[in-house]
C-alpha positions in Angstrom: 0.0 0.0 0.0 1.2 3.5 -0.8 2.0 4.8 2.7 3.1 8.2 1.3 -0.4 8.9 -0.2 -2.2 7.4 2.8 -0.1 9.5 5.2 -1.3 12.7 3.5 -5.0 11.8 4.3 -6.5 13.9 7.1 -9.5 11.6 7.5 -9.0 8.6 9.9 -9.4 5.1 8.4 -11.3 2.6 10.5 -11.5 -1.1 9.6 -15.0 -2.5 9.7 -15.4 -6.3 10.2 -15.8 -9.2 12.6 -13.2 -11.6 11.3 -10.5 -11.8 14.0 -7.7 -12.7 11.5 -8.7 -9.8 9.3 -8.8 -7.4 12.3 -5.3 -8.5 13.3 -4.1 -8.1 9.7 -5.4 -4.5 9.6 -3.9 -3.8 13.0 -0.5 -4.2 11.5 -1.0 -1.1 9.5 -0.4 2.1 11.4 -2.7 4.0 9.1 -5.7 2.1 10.4 -6.7 4.3 13.3 -9.6 2.3 14.7 -12.1 -0.5 14.3 -15.8 -1.0 14.1 -18.1 -4.0 14.0 -21.8 -4.8 14.3 -24.1 -7.8 15.1 -24.7 -8.5 11.4 -21.0 -8.7 10.6 -20.5 -10.9 13.7 -23.2 -13.3 12.7 -21.8 -13.6 9.2 -18.4 -14.4 10.7 -20.0 -17.2 12.8 -19.5 -15.5 16.1 -21.6 -17.2 18.8 -20.3 -15.7 22.1 -20.5 -12.0 21.8 -18.6 -11.1 24.9 -15.9 -13.7 24.4 -15.3 -12.4 20.9 -15.1 -8.8 22.1 -12.5 -9.7 24.6 -10.5 -11.5 22.0 -10.5 -8.4 19.8 -9.6 -6.1 22.7 -6.7 -8.4 23.6 -5.5 -8.1 20.0 -6.3 -4.3 19.8 -5.5 -2.7 23.1 -4.6 0.8 22.0 -6.9 1.9 19.2 -10.6 2.8 19.3 -13.1 0.0 18.6 -16.9 0.1 18.6 -19.2 -2.7 19.8 -23.0 -2.5 19.4 -25.8 -3.1 21.8 -28.4 -5.6 20.4 -31.5 -5.0 22.6 -34.6 -3.3 21.3 -35.9 -1.9 24.6 -34.0 1.2 25.8 -33.7 0.1 29.4 -31.9 -3.1 28.2 -29.8 -1.1 25.7 -28.7 1.1 28.7 -27.7 -2.0 30.7 -25.8 -3.5 27.8 -24.1 -0.2 27.0 -22.7 0.2 30.5 -21.5 -3.4 30.4 -19.8 -3.0 27.0 -18.2 0.3 28.1 -16.6 -1.4 31.0 -14.6 -3.8 28.7 -11.9 -1.2 27.9 -11.0 2.4 27.8 -10.7 2.3 24.0 -14.3 1.0 23.6 -17.1 3.1 22.1 -20.7 1.7 22.5 -22.8 1.7 19.3 -26.4 2.8 19.9 -28.8 2.7 17.0 -30.5 6.0 16.3 -33.9 4.3 16.8 -35.2 0.9 17.9 -37.1 -1.4 15.5 -40.3 0.5 16.3 -38.8 3.8 15.0 -38.6 5.3 18.5 -35.8 7.8 18.7 -33.0 6.8 21.1 -32.4 10.5 22.1 -33.1 10.2 25.8 -30.8 7.1 26.1 -28.1 8.8 24.1 -28.3 11.8 26.4 -28.2 9.7 29.6 -25.2 7.6 28.5 -23.3 10.6 27.1 -23.8 12.6 30.3 -22.6 9.6 32.2 -19.3 9.8 30.3 -19.9 6.8 28.0 -18.2 7.2 24.6 -20.9 6.5 22.1 -21.1 5.6 18.4 -24.6 6.5 17.4 -25.3 4.4 14.3 -27.6 3.8 11.3 -28.3 7.5 10.5 -29.4 8.4 7.0 -31.0 11.9 7.3 -29.9 15.4 8.4 -32.8 15.5 10.8 -31.4 12.5 12.6 -27.9 14.2 12.7 -29.4 17.3 14.3 -31.4 15.4 16.8 -28.5 13.1 17.9 -26.1 16.1 18.0 -28.4 17.9 20.3 -28.5 15.0 22.8 -24.7 14.6 23.1 -22.8 15.9 26.1 -20.5 18.7 24.9 -17.4 17.5 26.7 -17.6 13.7 26.1 -16.2 12.1 22.9 -18.8 10.6 20.6 -19.2 9.4 17.0 -22.1 9.8 14.7 -22.2 7.2 11.9 -24.1 8.3 8.8 -24.6 5.5 6.3 -23.5 7.3 3.2 -23.2 4.1 1.2 -26.8 3.2 1.9 -27.9 6.7 0.9 -26.0 6.3 -2.4 -27.8 2.9 -2.9 -31.1 4.8 -3.1 -29.8 6.9 -6.0 -29.1 10.0 -3.9 -25.7 11.7 -3.8 -24.5 11.5 -0.2 -21.7 14.1 -0.6 -23.9 17.3 0.0 -25.6 15.6 3.0 -22.3 14.6 4.6 -21.0 18.1 4.1 -24.0 19.6 5.9 -23.7 17.0 8.6 -20.1 18.2 9.3 -21.5 21.8 9.8 -24.3 20.6 12.1 -21.9 18.7 14.3 -19.7 21.8 14.9 -21.9 22.6 17.9 -20.4 19.5 19.6 -16.6 19.7 19.0 -16.0 16.4 20.7 -18.2 14.6 18.3 -16.8 13.0 15.1 -18.6 12.1 11.9 -18.2 8.7 10.2 -18.8 8.1 6.6 -20.2 4.6 7.0 -20.8 1.8 4.6 -18.6 3.0 1.7 -19.1 1.2 -1.6 -15.8 2.0 -3.3 -12.3 3.5 -2.6 -13.3 6.8 -4.1 -15.6 7.4 -1.1 -12.5 7.8 1.1 -11.5 10.9 -0.9 -15.0 12.2 -1.1 -15.4 11.9 2.7 -12.1 13.7 3.2 -13.1 16.5 0.8 -16.2 17.4 2.9 -14.4 17.2 6.2 -15.6 13.9 7.6 -13.5 12.9 10.6 -13.6 9.1 10.0 -14.5 6.6 7.3 -15.0 3.0 8.2 -14.5 0.4 5.5 -14.3 -3.3 5.1 -11.0 -5.0 4.4 -11.8 -5.6 0.8 -12.1 -1.8 0.2 -9.1 -1.0 2.3 -6.9 -3.4 0.4 -7.6 -1.4 -2.7 -5.5 1.4 -1.3 -2.6 -0.1 -3.2 -4.3 1.1 -6.4 -4.2 4.8 -5.5 -2.5 6.8 -8.3 -1.9 3.6 -10.3 -0.9 4.3 -13.9 -4.1 3.9 -15.9 -2.3 2.7 -19.1 -0.7 0.0 -17.0 -4.0 -0.9 -15.4 -5.5 -1.2 -18.9 -2.8 -3.6 -20.0 -3.1 -5.7 -16.8 -6.9 -6.0 -17.5 -6.3 -7.2 -21.1 -3.7 -9.7 -19.8 -6.1 -11.0 -17.2 -8.8 -11.6 -19.9 -6.3 -13.4 -22.1 -4.9 -15.6 -19.4 -8.4 -16.6 -18.2 -9.5 -17.4 -21.7 -6.4 -19.6 -22.2 -6.8 -21.3 -18.8 -10.4 -22.1 -19.6 -9.5 -23.6 -23.0 -12.0 -21.6 -24.9 -12.2 -22.1 -28.6 -14.5 -20.9 -31.4 -14.8 -23.4 -34.2 -14.9 -22.1 -37.7 -18.3 -22.2 -39.3 -18.5 -25.0 -41.9 
């Protein structure tokens, strides 16, 4: 990976995943500044014991921020889980969904936990109204993260760049809060996120591994593509018989 180009980035790169081997691999790179995960990624990775997995990760990643998410749907139980998760390490942020499954806003819970000094990562936001509401409920002197799912916004045919730029402005009222460009779909999103002033972008390992392509010579990339097609056709043994 081109560390010279990466080192010029102001935005912080967080690795998103629940594969312990992949997490350890990304930890070897100093340009990875933190880690995130969620219950869906953990389920896909076959994780069965949530707490045991979290402690394995924290043993491997003792000195960079990492977010673990609550998985209850009732706010009282979210609060209990959040306090437990926060106790696992000083580098832990607790992910709280912006609403529960009944679309009830988590604002009072966010305010209670933030005022108690819990470092939060409020997740699954997709609108500026949500950004305003969450920002208003954060304690001004407690670190926090707001994760706006720009990739999912893009999936609906909307350009997330103007929304993310406005979110940065809204969050200036809480200088301890950082904005994550979440669920990126391609490497370009890293540079888009930086251009609008996002503090963090969290990406899966498959996207982060494409950093080696940054500034690659396009003529060379074209040639490699042609070579790939040729080699694969030869390996497959494809032939086109001449018409009789």
